[in-house]
N, C-alpha and C positions, 0 to 999 in steps of 0.2 A: 866559557871563560868570561868573566865580567870585564867590561871595557874600563880602561884607566882614564878615558876622556870624561871630564866633568859633565854632568847632565846638562848644564846650561850652555855647553859648547858643542853638544852633539848635533849631527845633521838632522834637520827637521824639528829642532827644539821649538822654533817659533810656532809650530802648529799645536804643541802642547799649551803654549800661552794662549793661543786663539781658543782652544778647547776650554781652558779655565775661564776666560772672559765670557764664553758662551753660557756657562753655568749661571753667572749673574744676569746675563741678558734673558735667559730662560725664566729665572725666578721672578724678575721684575715684570716680565710680560705676562706670566701666569697670574700674578696678583692683579694686574691691570684688567685682564679679561674676565677674571672671576668676579671682581667687584662690580663690573657693569651689569653682569647677569643678575647680581644680587640686589640691584637698586630697587626694583619694585617690591621685593621681599622686605628690605630694610624700611621702605616707606610704610609698609603695613606693620612691621614689628615695633617701630617707634612712633606710629601714628603721626607721621610727618608727611607733608606734601613734597612734590618734586623740587620746589624752590629751596626747601630746607635740606633734604637728603642729598642733593647734589653737592653739598659742601663736603661730604665724605670723599668725593672724587676731587673736587676743586682744591680743598686744603692740602691734599697729598700732592697734587700737580703743582700748586703754587709754591709749596715748600721746595720741591725739586727745582723749579724755575729760579727761585731766589738764591739757592745755595750752589748751583752748579758751577758758576764762574768762580765763586769764592773757593770752593773745594778744588776746582781745576787748578787754580793758581797755587793754593797751599800744597797740593800734591806735587807740583813742580818743585816746590821748595823742600818739602820733607820726604818725598818719595811716593810714587804712585802705588807701590806694593803695599805699604802699611795702610794707606787710605782704603785701598780696595779690600784688603783682608778684614779690617775693622768694620767696613761697611756691611759685609755679610753678617757679622754678629749683631750689629744694631738693627738691621732689617729683621732678623729672626726674633729679637726681643720685642720690637714693635708689633710684629705679627701676633706674638703670643698675647700681648696686652689687648690688641684689637678683639681677640676671641673671648676675653673675659669681662669686658665692660658691660654695663647695664643701662647706660644713658647715651643718647646721641652725641651730646657735646664731648663725652669721654671717648667715644669712638673716633670722633674727629681729631681729638688730641693725640690718641694713639696712632692714628694715621699720619700725623705730622712727624712723630718719632720714626715710624716706618719709612717715611719719605726721606728723612735724614740719612738713613742707611742706604736707601736706593740712590740718593744723590752722590754718595761717596763711591758707589759702583759706577754710575753712569758718567760721572765727570772724568773717569779714567779709562773707560772701556775702549773707546776709539783711539785715544792717545796711546794706550799700551800697544794696541795692534799696529798703529802707524809707526811707533818707535822700534818695534821688534821685527815686523814682517817686511821683507824686501819689497821695493816699489813695484816690481813686476808681478807680485802676487797680492798686492794690497787690496785691489778690488775684489778678488776671490775671497780673501780673508774677511773683509767687511760683509760680503755676501753670505758667508757662512754664519757670521754673527747675526745677520738679519734673519737667517733661517732658524737659528736658535730662538730668537724672539718670536718668530712666526710659529714655532712648535709650541712655545709657552702660550701664545695667544690662541693657538688651535685647540689644544687640549683643555685650556682653562674653562671656556664656556661649557663644554660637555661635562667635565669633572664637576664644575661649579653647579650646573643644573642638577646633576645626579645627587651631589652632596646636599644641596639646599632642599631638594624634594624629599630626601629620605632622613637626613640627620640635622637639618637646620643650618643657618648661615654661619654660625661660629666656627664650624670645622673648616670652612674655606680659608681661614687665616692660619689655623694650626698646621695645615699641610706645608706651609712655607718653612716651618722650623727645621725639619730634617734636611731640607735642601740647603738652608743657610749654614747648618753645621758642616755638611759635606763641603760646601763651597769655601768656608773659612779654612779648613784643613788643607784642601788642595791649593788654594791661593798662596798660603804660607809656604808651601813646598815648591811650587812650580814657578811662580812669577819671579822675574829677575830683580835683584836689588839694584835700584837706580841711585845715581849720585845727585845730591842737591844741585839745583840749577842756579847759577849766579845771577841770572836774569830775574829770578823770583826771590831774591834775598829779603825783600820786604813786601808786605801786602798792604794794599790800599783799603784800610778798614772804613775810612770816611766815605770813599767811593761806594763801598758795599752798603753803608748806612743810607746813602742817598738813592741808590738804585732800587733797593728792596721796596720802599714805600711807593715808588713809581709803578712797579709791577703790581702791587696789591691794588692800587687805585685803578689801574687799567682793567683788572678783573672785576672790581666792584662796579665800574661804569657799565661794562657789558652785561653784568648780571642783574643789576638793580635798576637800570634805566627805564625798563618798562613799568616798574612799580611807581617810581618817583616822578616819571615823566622826563623825556630826553632833554627838555628845555627847562626843567625845574631848577630851583636854586641849588639843591643838593648835587645834582649831576654837573651843573656848570661849575660849582665850587670844586668838585672832585677833578674835573677836567683841568681847571686852572692850576690846581695843586700838582697834578701829574706833570704838567708842562714845566712848572717851577722846579720840581725835583729832577726832571730829565735835564733841564738847562743847567742846573747846579752840578749834576753828575758829569755832563759833558765838559763843563768848565774845569771841574776838578781833574778829570782824566787828562785833559790837555796840559795842565800845569804840573801834574804829579810825576815825579821821577820814576816811580814804579807803579803804574796804574793797574787797577783791577782788570780792566779791559783795554788792550792796546787799540785805540780807535783807528790807528793807521792801518790795521788789518782790513778795515772796511773800505779802504781805498782800492783793494783788490776786488774787481767786479765779480769774479767767480765766487769769492768768499761771501760777498754781500748778497748777491742774488740767490746763492745756494741756501743761505740761512733764511732769507725771506720766504722762498718757496717751500723750504722745509717746515717753517712755521705754518704756512697756509695748508700744506698737505695734511699735517697732523690735526689741524683744526677741522678739516673736512672729515677725516676718519673718525675722530673721537666724538664729533657731533653726531655722526651716524650711530656709532657704538653706544652713545648715551641714550638716544631717542628710541632706537629699535626695541630694546627689551620692554619699555613701557608700552609701545604700540602692540607688541605681540601678546602681552598679558592683558592690557586694558581693552583692546579692541577685538583681538582674535581669541582671547580667553585661553591661551595655551599654558601648559604646565611649565615650571622652571626647567625641567629636563629637556623638553622640546624646544624651549627658548634657547637653551645652551647649545643644542644641536644645530639650530638654525644660525646662531651667531658664529659658530665655528667656521662657517664657510669663508668669512672675511680673512681670518688668519691662515686658513688652509690654502687659500689662493695666494697669499703672501709667501707662504712657505714654498710653494711650488715654483714660483717665478723668481724669487729673490736671488738664488744662487746663479741662475742663468743670466740675470740682469747684471749682477756683479762681475761675472766673468766676461760678458760682452763689453762692459765698460772699460776693461783693460785694453781692448782692441779697437773699439769704435768711438770712444769718447762718451760724454754724458748728455749732450744736448738733445739728440733724437730720443734717447731712452727716457729722460726726465719729462720732456714735453708729451711724449706718448703716454707715459704713466699718468700724468695729471689729467689729460683729456678723457682717458678711460675711467678714472675715478669719478670725474665730474659727470660723465654719462650715467655711471652707476647710481650716484646720488640723485640725479634727475629722475631716473626710473622710479625711485622710491616716492616721488611726488604723486605717482599714480595709485598709491596704496589706498584702500578703502575698507569698509566692513566686510566686503565679499571678494576681495582680491585673491586670485589664485596664488597659492604659496610659491609657485615657481617664479612668479614675478618678483616676489620678495627675495628669493634666492639669487636670481639673476643680478638684481641691483647690488646686493651685498658682495657677490663674487667679483663684480667689476670694480667695486670700491677697493677690495683687498688686492686684486691683481694689479690695479693701477698703482697703488702705494708700493707694492712689492717691486714693480718695475722702476718706480721713481727713486726709492730710497737709497739702494746701494751705490748707483753712479753719482747721485747727489752728494752723499757723504764722502765718497772717495775724491770727488773733484774739490769739495770744500777743504778737506784735510790736506790734499795734495797741493793746494794753492798757498797754504800757510808755511812760514819758515820753520825749520826743525826746532829752533830754540823756543818756539811758542806753540808747539802742538798741544800741550796740556791746556793752555788757555783757549786755543782754537777748538779743541774737543769740548771744553766746557761751554763755549758760546754756541756751538752746534747743538749740543744736547739741551741747552737752555732755550734755544729757539724752538726746538721741537716740543719741549715741555710747556713752554708758554703757549704754543699752538694748541696743545691738548687742553689746557685750562680755558683758553679763549673759545675753543670749539664747544666744550661743555657749557660754558657760560652763555655763548650766543645761542646755541640750540635750545637750552632751557629758557632763556629770555624770550626768544621768538615764539616758542610754544606757549608759554604762560601769558605773554602779551596778547597773542591771537586768541587764546582760550577765553581770557577775560572779555575780549571784544565779542567773539561769536556767542558766548553763553548769554549775552545780554540782548540778543536779537532773535530770540525764540527758536533756537536750534535745540534739538535733543542733545543730551549729554554726549552720546557716541558720535553724533555728527559734528558737534563742536570740537571734540577731541581729534577726529580725523582731519578736519580742516586745519586745525592748529598744527598737527604733524606735517601737513603739506607746507605750511609756512616755514617751519623749522628746516625741512629738507631743501626747500628753495633757497633759503639763506645760505646754508653751508655749501650748496652747489655753486653759488656765486663766488665763494672763496676759492674753490677749485679752478674756476674759469680764470680768475685773476692770476693764480699760480701758473696755469698753462700759458697765459700771455707773456708772463715774465720769462718763462723757459724759452719760448719762441724768440722773444726780442733780445735776450741776453746775448752779447757778443761772445763768439768762441775764442778762447785763449789758447795760446800755443803751449806745448808741453814743456817749454823752458821757463815757465813762470817762476820756479824756485831759483833758477840761476840768476834771473834779473830782479829778484825780489827787492833789492835795494832801492829800486825805483819807486816802490810802493810802500815800504815799511821802514820805519825808523826804529832800530832796536834799542831796548832799554836795558 
């Protein structure tokens, strides 16, 4: 007999919602891991250096970063379901265009469209989970979502390496299309229809217009500082402009009745420290993910398939530990887990500094496993504590800020890693090193720099004050509602 109870009111319905969100998490992670394995191949295909081809990654991540808060706020206003569903379709369209382009600038443009769809998914994923799943299961649910991301990251390098080695790089984008179609249909059926939020009745477009150039300038500074010179007129001017845009943005947000980002959220120490450490953690991970395929192909001369297998261990380690970390966070809090995760990742990144032309492959694997395991331990409790500290009326914006911080961290990690490598290579190649030696020494500098970011995140986790579980009850002390 068929139950008369509506699907959206059935017991355990929220787990169907979590499953739907996991499809988007899987798809976005799959694309992220595949593209990094493809970087050396794209460099050959388009006859472009690392500093040019890295825009395939940076343009995607920067678009995500720029749009997440905007789309998080707009989804609060118009409904998270419609944004999430349409996001699947746009991501699929962008993926198809990525596969057919013939020039690097067109690929970068298609990646921007792909990122628009991904932003519509990511701006809503954690907010949807937070609004539907009971607080007692929130950490577990976020951990499951983290597992879905880890699965996508895990199978991405292997599938990507196999596809690139046998069929070329274009097919790695085409495989997103059927997943996007499936996700669109399931999201339309499963996700609950949400009511417009009166707190998001208007959107601060001027704030968004001031914030976006600030983000772009920050990435340009990190990426191009080594070429222009850190004290050059160009970098100094970009730095001053970034300060101007940030100052104008802050002034606007304080005066605006309906700001794009409620700056009062940052008075909550858990919220602020969680976003900062989230940014740094993803800077470390994506710095490693960006540099390692180049090292494995240029120095060890490995095939794309073997590179994919080796890179899989990062996300496989995340997949194994994320659910346990999320469940533990529901019972023991976030501080011990987040600090442990960051020191483990930092140790993993530091091990990669030992890499050479003759390094045992097991050393490579150990470093990558520790990086992945550390991020897997860190992320679920950090996400849960950040979202749990935000008031219910602003979970959409809070989710957008959280994802924006992580996406900005990804962009910064790629930019810093590439900048450190290229800067060191230009220096070492001028002092009579062989090509391979100059490359190895340059990789060392890159890994040292991103290890430093992980150590900073660890210190913040250790020094952050522990907050009581009643933060939402007393939220009025910290947040002024709009």
